[in-house]
C-alpha positions in Angstrom: 0.0 0.0 0.0 3.0 2.3 0.1 2.4 3.5 -3.5 -1.2 4.4 -2.8 -2.5 7.9 -2.0 -4.4 7.0 1.1 -4.6 10.6 2.3 -8.2 11.0 1.3 -8.5 14.4 2.9 -6.1 15.7 0.2 -8.5 14.3 -2.5 -11.7 15.3 -0.6 -10.9 18.5 1.1 -12.9 19.2 4.2 -15.4 22.0 4.4 -14.1 25.4 5.3 -17.2 25.8 7.5 -17.8 23.8 10.8 -20.0 20.7 10.1 -23.1 22.2 11.6 -23.0 25.3 9.6 -22.1 23.4 6.4 -25.2 21.2 6.8 -27.3 24.3 7.6 -26.1 26.1 4.5 -26.8 23.1 2.3 -30.2 22.7 3.7 -31.2 26.3 3.2 -29.9 26.3 -0.3 -32.0 23.2 -1.0 -35.1 24.9 0.4 -34.5 27.9 -1.7 -34.1 25.8 -4.9 -37.4 24.0 -4.4 -39.4 27.0 -2.9 -41.5 27.5 -6.1 -42.7 23.9 -6.1 -44.3 23.7 -2.7 -47.7 24.9 -3.9 -47.8 22.7 -6.9 -50.4 19.9 -7.4 -49.7 16.2 -7.7 -49.6 15.2 -11.4 -49.1 12.2 -13.6 -47.5 9.3 -11.7 -48.0 11.2 -8.4 -51.7 10.3 -8.5 -51.0 6.6 -8.3 -47.8 6.8 -6.2 -49.1 9.2 -3.6 -52.7 10.3 -3.8 -54.3 6.9 -4.5 -51.7 4.9 -2.7 -53.0 3.7 0.8 -49.2 1.0 3.0 -46.6 4.4 1.8 -45.0 6.5 -1.3 -41.8 4.6 -1.1 -41.7 4.0 -4.9 -41.4 7.8 -5.3 -38.3 7.8 -3.2 -36.4 5.3 -5.3 -33.9 7.7 -6.6 -33.2 9.3 -3.2 -32.8 5.9 -1.6 -30.5 4.7 -4.4 -28.4 7.8 -4.1 -28.2 7.4 -0.3 -26.9 3.8 -0.5 -24.7 4.6 -3.6 -22.9 7.3 -1.6 -22.7 5.0 1.5 -21.2 2.3 -0.7 -18.6 4.7 -2.1 -17.7 6.1 1.4 -17.4 2.5 2.7 -14.9 1.8 -0.1 -12.9 4.9 0.9 -13.0 3.7 4.5 -11.2 0.5 3.4 -8.1 2.6 2.5 -8.1 4.5 5.8 -8.4 1.3 7.7 -5.7 -0.5 5.7 -3.0 1.5 7.4 -4.4 1.0 10.9 -5.7 -2.5 11.3 -4.4 -4.5 8.4 -6.0 -6.5 5.5 -8.9 -8.0 7.4 -10.4 -4.7 8.3 -10.0 -3.2 4.8 -11.6 -6.4 3.3 -14.6 -5.9 5.6 -15.1 -2.4 4.3 -14.9 -3.5 0.7 -17.4 -6.3 1.3 -19.7 -3.8 3.1 -19.3 -1.4 0.2 -20.5 -4.2 -2.2 -23.4 -5.0 0.0 -24.5 -1.3 0.1 -24.1 -1.3 -3.7 -26.5 -4.2 -3.9 -29.0 -2.3 -1.7 -28.6 0.7 -4.0 -29.4 -1.5 -7.0 -32.5 -2.9 -5.3 -33.7 0.7 -4.9 -32.9 1.7 -8.5 -31.0 -0.3 -11.2 -28.3 2.4 -11.7 -27.1 1.8 -8.1 -25.0 -1.1 -9.4 -22.7 1.4 -11.2 -21.2 2.3 -7.8 -19.0 -0.8 -8.3 -17.6 0.6 -11.5 -17.0 4.0 -9.8 -15.2 2.2 -6.9 -12.9 0.4 -9.4 -12.1 3.6 -11.3 -11.5 5.4 -8.0 -9.2 2.6 -6.8 -7.0 2.4 -10.0 -6.8 6.1 -11.1 -7.3 8.1 -7.9 -5.9 5.9 -5.1 -3.4 4.0 -7.2 -2.4 7.2 -9.1 -2.3 5.2 -12.4 -0.8 7.7 -14.9 -2.2 7.1 -18.3 0.1 9.7 -20.0 3.2 8.1 -18.5 2.1 4.7 -19.7 1.4 5.9 -23.3 4.7 7.7 -23.4 6.5 4.5 -22.4 4.6 2.4 -24.9 5.4 4.9 -27.7 9.1 4.9 -26.7 9.0 1.1 -26.4 10.2 1.2 -22.8 10.3 -2.4 -21.7 10.3 -1.5 -18.0 6.8 0.0 -17.8 7.3 0.5 -14.1 3.9 2.2 -13.7 2.3 -1.1 -14.5 3.7 -2.6 -11.4 0.6 -1.3 -9.5 -1.5 -3.7 -11.6 0.5 -6.5 -10.1 -0.3 -5.2 -6.6 -1.9 -8.1 -4.8 -4.3 -5.9 -2.8 -5.6 -4.2 -5.9 -6.2 -7.4 -7.8 -8.0 -8.8 -4.7 -10.2 -5.8 -4.5 -11.0 -5.9 -8.2 -11.9 -9.6 -7.9 -14.2 -8.8 -5.0 -15.9 -6.0 -7.0 -16.2 -8.1 -10.2 -17.6 -11.1 -8.2 -20.1 -8.9 -6.3 -21.3 -7.2 -9.6 -21.7 -10.6 -11.3 -23.6 -11.9 -8.2 -26.0 -8.9 -8.3 -26.7 -9.4 -12.0 -27.3 -13.1 -11.5 -29.8 -12.5 -8.6 -31.6 -9.9 -10.6 -31.8 -12.3 -13.6 -33.2 -15.0 -11.4 -35.9 -12.8 -10.0 -36.9 -10.7 -13.0 -35.8 -12.8 -15.9 -33.9 -11.8 -19.0 -36.6 -10.2 -21.1 -36.3 -6.4 -21.4 -39.3 -4.2 -20.7 -41.4 -3.4 -23.7 -41.3 0.2 -24.9 -43.1 2.0 -27.7 -41.8 4.5 -30.2 -43.4 7.4 -28.4 -41.4 6.6 -25.3 -38.0 6.8 -27.0 -38.3 7.7 -30.7 -34.5 7.8 -31.4 -34.1 4.1 -30.4 -36.6 3.1 -33.1 -34.9 5.0 -35.9 -33.8 2.8 -38.9 -30.5 4.6 -39.4 -27.7 3.9 -37.0 -26.3 7.4 -37.7 -29.7 9.1 -36.8 -29.8 7.0 -33.6 -26.2 8.0 -32.6 -26.8 11.7 -33.4 -30.0 11.8 -31.3 -28.6 9.9 -28.4 -25.7 12.3 -28.3 -28.2 15.2 -28.5 -30.0 13.8 -25.5 -26.7 13.7 -23.6 -26.1 17.3 -24.4 -29.7 18.2 -23.2 -28.9 16.3 -19.9 -25.7 18.3 -19.6 -27.6 21.5 -20.1 -30.1 20.6 -17.5 -27.3 20.1 -15.0 -25.8 23.5 -16.0 -29.1 25.4 -16.3 -32.2 23.5 -15.0 -34.7 25.8 -16.6 -36.7 23.5 -18.9 -37.9 20.9 -16.5 -40.7 18.5 -17.5 -42.4 15.6 -15.8 -42.6 13.7 -19.2 -40.3 14.3 -22.2 -41.9 11.7 -24.4 -44.7 12.1 -27.1 -42.5 14.1 -29.4 -41.4 16.8 -27.0 -37.9 16.6 -28.6 -38.1 16.3 -32.4 -35.6 13.9 -34.0 -32.5 15.2 -35.7 -32.6 13.6 -39.1 -29.8 15.5 -40.8 -26.4 16.8 -39.9 -27.5 20.2 -41.3 -29.8 20.6 -38.2 -28.4 23.4 -36.1 -28.8 21.4 -33.0 -25.8 19.3 -33.9 -23.8 22.3 -32.5 -24.8 21.1 -29.1 -23.2 17.7 -29.7 -20.0 19.3 -30.8 -19.9 21.6 -27.7 -20.6 18.7 -25.4 -17.8 16.5 -26.7 -15.4 19.4 -26.9 -15.8 19.9 -23.2 -15.8 16.2 -22.3 -12.7 15.4 -24.3 -10.9 18.4 -22.8 -11.9 17.3 -19.3 -10.9 13.6 -20.0 -7.5 14.7 -21.4 -6.8 16.7 -18.3 -8.1 13.9 -16.0 -5.9 11.3 -17.6 -2.9 13.2 -18.9 -2.3 16.3 -16.7 1.1 16.4 -15.1 -0.5 17.8 -11.9 -1.4 14.6 -10.0 -3.8 16.3 -7.6 -5.7 17.9 -10.5 -5.7 14.6 -12.3 -7.3 12.7 -9.4 -9.9 15.4 -8.7 -11.0 15.5 -12.3 -11.1 11.7 -12.5 -13.3 11.5 -9.5 -15.6 14.2 -10.8 -15.9 12.6 -14.2 -16.4 9.2 -12.7 -19.4 10.4 -10.7 -20.7 12.4 -13.7 -20.5 9.6 -16.3 -20.6 6.2 -14.7 -24.0 6.5 -12.9 -25.5 7.9 -16.2 -24.4 4.9 -18.3 -27.6 2.8 -17.7 -29.7 5.7 -19.1 -27.4 6.3 -22.1 -29.1 3.8 -24.5 -25.6 2.3 -25.1 -26.3 -1.1 -23.5 -30.1 -1.4 -23.9 -33.1 0.7 -24.9 -34.6 2.8 -22.1 -38.2 4.0 -21.8 -37.6 7.7 -21.9 -36.0 10.5 -23.8 -34.8 12.7 -21.0 -35.5 12.1 -17.3 -34.2 14.6 -14.7 -34.3 11.8 -12.0 -31.3 10.0 -13.7 -29.2 13.1 -13.2 -29.5 13.0 -9.4 -26.4 10.9 -8.9 -24.4 12.5 -11.9 -25.0 15.9 -10.3 -22.5 14.8 -7.6 -19.8 14.7 -10.2 -21.0 17.9 -11.8 -20.7 19.6 -8.4 -17.2 18.3 -7.9 -16.1 19.6 -11.4 -17.9 22.9 -10.9 -16.3 23.5 -7.5 -12.9 22.6 -8.7 -13.2 24.8 -11.8 -14.4 27.8 -9.7 -11.6 27.2 -7.2 -8.9 27.1 -9.9 -10.4 30.1 -11.7 -10.6 32.2 -8.6 -7.0 31.4 -7.6 -5.8 32.0 -11.1 -7.7 35.3 -11.4 -6.4 36.5 -8.1 -2.8 35.6 -8.9 -3.2 37.1 -12.4 -4.6 40.4 -10.9 -1.5 40.9 -8.7 0.8 40.0 -11.5 -0.9 42.4 -14.0 -0.9 45.3 -11.5 2.8 44.7 -10.7 3.6 44.6 -14.5 1.7 47.9 -15.1 3.4 49.6 -12.2 6.8 48.4 -13.4 6.1 49.7 -16.9 5.3 53.1 -15.3 8.6 53.0 -13.4 7.1 52.5 -9.9 9.4 49.6 -9.0 8.7 49.7 -5.2 5.0 49.2 -5.6 5.6 46.6 -8.4 7.8 44.6 -6.1 5.0 44.5 -3.5 2.4 43.1 -6.0 4.9 40.6 -7.6 5.7 39.3 -4.1 2.0 38.8 -3.4 1.5 37.0 -6.7 4.3 34.6 -5.7 2.9 34.2 -2.2 -0.5 33.2 -3.6 1.1 30.8 -6.1 4.6 29.7 -5.1 5.1 28.2 -8.6 4.2 31.4 -10.5 7.5 31.5 -12.5 6.6 34.6 -14.6 6.1 36.7 -11.5 9.4 35.4 -10.1 11.1 36.3 -13.4 9.8 39.8 -13.4 10.5 40.3 -9.7 14.0 39.0 -10.3 14.5 41.5 -13.1 13.5 44.5 -10.9 15.7 43.3 -8.1 18.6 43.0 -10.6 18.1 46.6 -11.7 18.1 47.7 -8.0 21.4 45.8 -7.5 19.7 43.3 -5.1 21.6 40.6 -6.8 21.5 37.8 -4.2 17.7 37.7 -3.9 17.4 38.1 -7.7 19.6 35.0 -8.2 17.6 33.0 -5.7 14.2 33.9 -7.3 15.4 33.2 -10.9 17.1 29.9 -9.8 13.8 28.8 -8.2 11.9 29.7 -11.4 14.1 27.5 -13.6 13.9 24.7 -11.1 10.1 24.8 -11.3 10.1 25.2 -15.1 13.4 24.0 -16.6 12.4 25.1 -20.1 11.8 28.8 -19.1 14.4 30.3 -21.5 13.9 34.0 -20.4 14.5 33.1 -16.7 17.7 31.2 -17.7 18.9 34.3 -19.6 18.1 36.7 -16.7 19.8 34.3 -14.3 22.9 34.5 -16.5 22.8 38.3 -16.4 22.6 38.3 -12.6 25.4 35.7 -12.3 27.6 37.8 -14.7 27.0 40.8 -12.4 28.1 38.7 -9.4 31.3 37.8 -11.3 30.2 34.1 -11.4 31.2 33.8 -15.1 31.1 30.0 -15.5 27.6 29.8 -14.0 26.5 32.7 -16.2 27.8 31.0 -19.3 26.0 27.8 -18.3 22.7 29.7 -17.8 23.0 31.4 -21.2 23.6 28.0 -22.8 20.6 26.6 -21.1 18.4 29.5 -22.4 19.7 28.9 -25.9 19.1 25.2 -25.6 15.4 25.8 -24.8 15.0 28.6 -27.3 17.2 28.1 -30.3 16.4 31.5 -31.9 17.2 33.8 -29.0 19.1 36.9 -30.2 19.0 38.7 -26.9 20.6 35.7 -25.1 23.4 35.6 -27.8 23.9 39.3 -27.2 24.3 38.8 -23.4 26.6 35.8 -24.0 28.7 38.0 -26.2 29.0 40.6 -23.4 30.1 37.9 -21.0 32.8 36.8 -23.4 33.9 40.4 -23.9 34.3 40.8 -20.1 36.5 37.6 -20.2 38.6 39.0 -23.1 37.4 36.1 -25.3 37.0 38.4 -28.3 36.5 35.9 -31.0 33.7 34.2 -29.0 32.1 37.5 -28.3 32.1 38.5 -31.9 30.6 35.1 -32.9 27.9 35.5 -30.3 27.0 39.0 -31.5 27.1 37.8 -35.1 24.6 35.1 -34.2 22.3 37.7 -32.6 22.4 39.8 -35.8 21.7 36.8 -38.0 18.6 35.9 -35.9 17.6 39.6 -35.6 19.2 41.8 -38.2 17.8 45.0 -36.5 19.6 44.1 -33.2 21.4 47.5 -32.8 23.2 46.7 -29.6 24.8 43.6 -31.0 26.0 45.6 -34.1 27.3 48.4 -31.9 29.2 46.1 -29.6 30.9 44.4 -32.6 32.0 47.8 -34.0 33.3 49.0 -30.7 35.2 45.7 -29.9 36.8 45.7 -33.4 37.6 49.4 -33.0 39.1 48.9 -29.5 41.3 46.0 -30.7 42.6 48.0 -33.7 40.7 46.2 -36.4 39.6 49.4 -38.0 39.0 48.0 -41.5 36.8 45.2 -40.2 35.0 47.6 -37.8 34.2 49.9 -40.7 32.9 47.0 -42.8 30.7 45.9 -40.0 29.5 49.4 -39.4 28.5 49.9 -43.0 26.7 46.6 -43.1 24.8 47.6 -39.9 23.8 51.0 -41.3 22.5 49.4 -44.5 20.1 47.3 -42.4 19.3 50.0 -39.8 19.9 53.3 -41.7 18.3 55.6 -39.1 20.1 54.3 -36.0 22.1 57.3 -34.6 24.1 55.1 -32.2 25.4 53.1 -35.2 26.2 56.4 -37.0 28.2 57.5 -34.0 30.2 54.3 -33.7 31.0 54.2 -37.4 31.9 57.9 -37.3 34.5 57.2 -34.6 36.0 54.4 -36.7 36.2 56.6 -39.8 37.7 59.5 -37.8 40.5 57.2 -36.6 41.0 56.1 -40.2 41.4 59.8 -41.1 38.3 59.8 -43.3 37.4 63.1 -41.7 34.7 64.3 -44.2 32.6 61.1 -44.1 33.1 60.9 -40.3 31.9 64.5 -39.9 28.8 63.8 -42.0 27.9 60.9 -39.8 28.5 62.8 -36.5 26.3 65.6 -37.7 23.6 63.2 -38.8 23.7 61.5 -35.4 23.6 64.8 -33.6 20.6 65.9 -35.6 18.8 62.7 -34.5 19.9 63.0 -30.9 21.0 66.6 -30.2 21.3 66.2 -26.4 23.9 63.4 -26.4 27.0 65.0 -24.9 29.3 62.2 -26.2 28.3 62.9 -29.8 29.3 66.6 -29.5 32.5 65.6 -27.6 33.7 63.1 -30.1 32.9 65.4 -33.0 35.0 68.0 -31.2 37.8 65.5 -31.1 37.5 64.9 -34.8 37.7 68.6 -35.5 40.6 68.8 -33.1 42.5 66.2 -35.1 41.4 67.6 -38.4 42.6 71.1 -37.5 39.2 72.8 -37.4 39.9 74.3 -33.9 37.1 76.8 -33.8 34.5 74.1 -34.5 36.3 71.8 -32.0 36.0 74.5 -29.4 32.3 75.0 -30.1 31.4 71.4 -29.8 33.6 70.8 -26.7 31.7 73.7 -25.0 28.3 72.2 -26.1 29.3 68.8 -24.8 30.4 70.3 -21.4 27.1 72.2 -21.1 25.2 68.9 -21.6 27.5 66.9 -19.3 29.8 69.1 -17.1 31.3 66.0 -15.3 32.8 64.4 -18.5 36.5 64.3 -17.5 37.8 63.3 -20.9 36.0 66.2 -22.6 37.3 68.6 -19.9 40.9 67.4 -20.5 40.7 67.6 -24.3 39.0 71.1 -24.0 41.9 72.2 -21.8 44.5 71.0 -24.3 42.7 72.8 -27.1 42.5 76.1 -25.1 46.2 75.9 -24.4 46.9 75.3 -28.0 44.8 78.2 -29.0 46.5 80.5 -26.5 50.0 79.5 -27.9 48.8 80.2 -31.4 47.5 83.6 -30.3 50.9 84.4 -28.7 52.7 83.3 -31.8 50.5 85.6 -33.9 51.3 88.5 -31.5 
């Protein structure tokens, strides 16, 4: 039993209200739901079952009694798992046998009561045994010979319980056959018109339409009727009938739920959905026309037990939606605040989003980015490391982790993080750009150039990567190559003033003063308040011998940035040179 999930409180969470108040609320809600029916008259079968019936109206309580013993049978089966850890095999076997007996009583009240045995089997295998269908399918597709998950099918306790359930079900059917015989009840076409249709396609379409009507009655019990026969629901005789949309909607929802119940990677979600679908579908099977013809089209009474599964699914859905919405609200507010530059408030909302959902990797990533910008690098690294542990294929978080590690001078770890980001997102120009910056810091110039070249191949308009290539080649004395790269970049991004500035610097060093001047002036026109643009143009004029123009742009540069030490020094040299020239002239 070690592999079983016997913590049923995890599967059936207890009420948030005390038991007394929970029962009171349920009772009041039931009274409100049926308030409009209290003044109604007895109609149809009520006359014979209640008005003209003199011993009691027990027959009218068949569905309630069936539901009572059905649920007692299921709870008894659950008790077997709680007792298995306390008192051993004999105690758990007693509860399984009691569950089978209560299932038989449920069947005597109403035939659909026997379906509790099927529900117990599904619950045992998929919910308690945590049988993972997705994992099994993957292993079969990959021809994995181990198929370790199938070991639970060799579990002696499970096989014993399945044998008891099968034997009990067979015994019930045998007793019913002995008492009532094998002949099915005789129904007429007016009772169930679809079952008398000649075409199998027409029968299938109408049966599925009946299922969709039942689903709608669970969702919105507005059209209630004591008798749906006598042509209340016209047959669908063609796929052009607009009502087939209801079939498509039903199966779209069902298939989605089944896929999540069988294949979700979240084990808790998988078990809750399996339990809800089990209660929804299995008790409805006797009324589905799949195994035998039934004597009605739609009957609200057969939805009494399936409504348990509907309530489980609805509650789970509302719970998941409310949590997701609440987390999403904090995340979105944080993002909007961050976009507006209010980092302090954004941090507060991101932290709340992470508190509400400790696996909210996108909130962790954004919070880590803000902390990185505020130089709170240790916490940023912890958050981003947690994000990639939770979601190993989160490429953006890997890249941001690399940036933080680079800032912490943990270069090997940073390189590894960048490589992981690229592994999970092959076309990631920003990551190649940051990897190039890492290599440049480590003086691995060739690797840096290759990384930046990859960034520009993937994203030709990546201005920063082009700029860094030009600057690195310039700084290492490769002026011809820097010029070629600069010209290539400006062909692709002709209006980028930062590229104009970088190429102008290269051309100035190559003594191509006229072309350099034109690019500087064009860059200044695009961004007139950049002090470095004016300062470097002044240096060009200084070298070129246009000293008055050099003096003018040095002064503009210092007005824009009075703290620029290099510009101050060059301006001082120019002034001394001009003073010497004036003395010579005198």
